[in-house]
N, C-alpha and C positions, 0 to 999 in steps of 0.2 A: 364554423364550429363543428359541422358534420364531418369535415375532413379530419379534424384532430381527434374526434371520437373514433373514427375508423382507424387512425394510426394507433391509438391506445389499444383497441380491440385486436388489431393485427400484431401488435408488439407482444401482447400476452400470448397469443396463439403461437407466434414464431418462437418465443423463448421457451415455452412449454415443450414444443416439439424438439427444440435444440437441446434442452435439458434431458429429455428422454433419450435422445440420440447419444448424449454423453454417457448416461448411466448404462445404456445397452450397447455400447461400443459401435455406434453407427458412423462415427467420425474418427479419423486417425489422429487428429489434433485434439486428443481427449484431455481437457482441462480438469475434469472431475477426478479421474484416476491418476492423472499426472500429479495433482496436488497431493493425493493420498500417497503415491509412490515417493515423492520428494520428502514428505513428512516422515514416512517410515524410515527412509534412508538416514535422514539427519537425526532422528530419534535413536536409531541403532548406534550412530557415531557418538551421541551423547552417552549412551550406556557403556560403550567400549572405552571412550576417552573422556570421562567426566572431569571437568575443571574443578567444580565444587563436589568433592567426593562424598560429602555427607548429605548432599541433596538427594531426595527421594527420586526414583525413576518416575513415579507419578507425583510430581512436585505439586506444591500449592496451586490450586486453580487449573490443574491440567485439563480437566474435563470441561470447565468453563471456556478455556481458550480454544479447545477443540471444537466446541459448539460455535464459537465466534468465527472460526475458520470457514465453516460451511455456511453459516448465516451470511457473512459479509461477501462471500464469493458466489453464492448461488441463490440462497433463499431470498435475500434482499432484492436481487435482480428480478426474481420471479414475482415478488410481492408488488413492487412499484418501480424500481429504478430504470429498467429498460424502457417501460412505457413512458415514464416521465422524461427521460433523456431524449427519446425519439421525438416526442411531442414538442419539447423545447427546441430541439434542433430544427424541426420543421417550421416552427413559429419564427425562429431567428432568421432562417433562410427566406421566409416569406417577407419578413420585415426588411431584409436587405434588398429583396426584389422590388420594393416600393421606390428604391432610389437607383434601380438599375444594376444592382450587384447580386452576387451569390457567394456562398462560402468558397466556391472554387476561385473566385476573384482574388483571394488572398494567397493562392499558391504561388510560390516564388520559382519553383522548378518542378519538373516532372521526374519523379524518382525512377520511372521506367527507363529513363535515358541513362541512368547510372548502373554500374554493376550491382547486383543484388546485395552483396556483402557490404558495399559502401553505403547504399541506401539504408540498410538496416542499422549500420553503425551510426549514421546521422540521426536516425529515428531514436535509437537508444540514448545517445548522448544528450540530444535536445530534451527528450522526455525526462531524463534523470535530472537535468539542470532545473527544469521547471518544477519538478517535484521537490528538489532540494529547497528552492525558494518558497514553495508552498508550505513545506514542513516548518521552515523558519516562521512563516506567517501564523501557523497554528500555535506557536509559542508566544508570539508577540501581541496578538490581538486577543484581548480577554474573552470576548464572546466565543471565539474559536477554541481557545485554550480550555474552556469548560467542557467542550466535546472531546478534546485531545487527552484530557485527564484519564479517560477510560484506558487508553493505551499505557499511560504512565502509572496506572494503579497496580501494575504487575509487581509482585514482591519477590518472586523467584523466577529467574530467567530460564526459558526453555523454548524450543523451536516454535511451538504453537502460539507463544506470546506475540510473535510477528504479526498475527492477524487478529489480535484482540484490539479492536478500535470501534468507535461509534460510527454508525452508518453515515452520519453527516460528513465524515471525512471523505467518503467516496464521492459525495456530491461536490465537495470543495476541490478535490484533486482533479476530477474529471472536468469540472468547469474551467479550471486553470489551464488544463491541457488542450481544450477544445480548439482555440485559435492557433496555437503553435503546431498542433497536429494537422490542422487544415492547411497551414502554410507548406508543410512537407507533403502530406497527402499520399494517396496512391497505394497504400498497403492493404492487403486482405488479411483476414484472420489467420490464414495459413502462413503468410509471410512473417507475422510477428510471434508465432507460436514459440520459436526458439528463444526470442528475447523475453517473452513472458515466463517461460520455465526457468531461464537463467536468473532473472530477477527474484523469482520466488525462492529459488535455491539459496541465493546469497542472503536474502532477507531471513530465511529460516536459520541459516548458519549464524547470522549476526546476533540472533536472540538465543541461540542454543547454549547449553551448558558445556562450552568448549573454550579452551584457553589458547586460541589460535589468533595470529595476526598476519600470516602469509608472508613474513619477511619483508623484502623491499616492495612487494605488491601492496603493502598496507597503505602506501601513499596513493594508490589508485583505487583499490576496492575497500569498501567498508568491511569490518571484521568484528568478531566477538569481543576482543580486548578493547577495541575502540568504542563500540556501540554501548557497552555496559555503562560507560561514563555518561552517555546521553540519558540513561535512566537513573543516574545517581540522585539521591534525595538532597545531597548537599553539594552545591556547585559555587564557584567563585564569581559567576556572572548571573544576572537576573533571568535572562531569557533562554539559557541552555547552551549546549555545545554539541558538536558532532551530529549535524543534521542530515548527513548523507544517507540515502536509501541504499543504493547499490554502489555508487562511487563515493570514495572518500576525498577525491581530488579537490572537490569544491570547498570542503572545509579547510584544506591546506592552502588553497589559493586565496580564500577570503578570511583566513585567520580565525575560524571558528573551531579549529581542532583543539582537543584537550585530552591528553592521556598522561597524567602526571606520574602515575605509578601503576603497579599491578592492581587492578580493580576487582579481583576475584570475589572478595568478601565485603564490598561496600554495601551500604544500605540503599535499597532502591525505593522509588516512589516520589512523592512531592510533599511540600509543606502542608500539614494538617490532613494528610491522607487517611488518618485514623478514622475519620468520620465519613469517608467515601463509601458508597454502597458496595456490597460484596456479591450481589446476584445480577444476572443479565438484565432483567426488566428494570430494576431500580437504577442501574448504570445508564440504561438507555433514556430514562426520563429525568436523570439528574440535572441536566441543563435547564429543563422546563421548571423543575422544582425550585431551582435557584431564583428564577424570575419571580416566583410566588413569594 
């Protein structure tokens, strides 16, 4: 127990120092200002090339979604997630140790033996496929869907809607990625910085007020014209469509793609969303209140 308490203490200390380093430019791979820069760039694109021209620049829930961005990417990590994930990882590795294994035992190959670009490409594709499956699970499992409703409560699409989601989604996504990433292994924070910024940019664009589909690249990359149908209130299938995060190719391969027409003005949300909470705290406790 003492070991795990020390891990928790060290995790808080390390992440606080890391966060300060981000804010005060002590690291070149600056995720804090990188998120701000990407957000501003995509917001400017929305302003210059608006798809829904009657939508306000400061659309409905603009500031709520902006708060969600920083809460989910930084504040939640500081409050509990980094300490929790480090402790669980240590416990899991200790558990494997009782049968003579470690998390490294699952690694299939050493990415250091591959060209850097190839290793990162494998990392990106595997992670995106796992996340696509996880996203489908969020829609199909009622317990998880009640958390995912936070993201689908968006009524007007804009770049910051990308990161409006319940903190439980972070736990689910990271848990599902743990073993696959252990199998690949070998990457440092510096290595995956490019992948991180690329996926954030694509995610922002997917939710932005932009009428783009990237031409033939729409069959590879998710895009605003495709993703808006994922948020449609009325769909022909029960569990949803267009689950891709960065890549759309999985939806085309597994027949979950759906873009029947121009979706610029479709109604967004989910059935009975009229009664869904409108503020951050009530949205966070919504699944708990359901149990009551």
